[in-house]
N, C-alpha and C positions, 0 to 999 in steps of 0.2 A: 375182276379188274386186276391190274398190275400197278404197284407203286414204282415210280422211277426216280432214280438219283444218279445223275450222270450216266455211267455205263452199267450201274448195278440195278437189278430189278428183283422184286419178290412178289410172289402171288399172294392173294388174300388168304388162301388156305395156309400157306407157310407163315404169314404174319400172325394168323390166329394161333398157330402152334407156338410161335415165339412168345406171343402175349401170355399164353397159358403157362409156359415155362417160367416167365418172369414173375407172374402172379404166384405160382407155386413156390418159387424160391423165396419171394418176399414173405409169404405166409410161414414157411419153415423158419426163416430168420426171426420173424416176429415172435413165433411160438417159443423158440429156443431162448431168445432174449428174455421173454417173460418168465420162463422157467428159471433162468439164472437169477433174475431179479428176486423172484420168490425165495429161492434157495438162500440167497445172501441176506434176506430179511429186509430188503429195501422197498420203499414205496415209489421210488422214482427210477425210471429207466435212464441209465447213464451210458456214455460212450464205451465204458468198460464191458458192460453186458453185451452190447451190440458187437464189439470186436471179438469177444469170446464166442458168441454165437456164430459169427462168420468163420472163425477157425474150426468150429465143430461141424458146421453144416457143409461148407464148401471144401472141395479137395485142394491140396497143396498150393500149386501155382495160382489157381483161380482165387483162393483165399488171400494170398499175398497181394495180388493186384487189387482185389476188392478193398483190402485194408488201406492200401496206398491211396486209391482214388477217394475212398470215404474220408480219410484224414485230410486230403486236399480240399474236399468239398466243405468240411467243417471249418477249416481255416479260412476259406473264402467267405463263408457265411459270417464268421466272426469279424473279418475285416470289413465287410459291408455294414455291419451293425455299428462299427466304430468303437 
């Protein structure tokens, strides 16, 4: 099957490949964040470890965009909590 969105389409196979990439990236970021947490002697994962993991795992421009979007997402979440 093919997923459709306006004029863009993606095959199921391509979507599976994308999903695999996303899962792999998440696992790499989670693992690196965990390592950084352990190295710093903390028991709680903080934004600092996640940001550092992003800088270590993702290449330049992609890391910068990820940090910007991640910071926006955290701010939105905090605003909704009140």
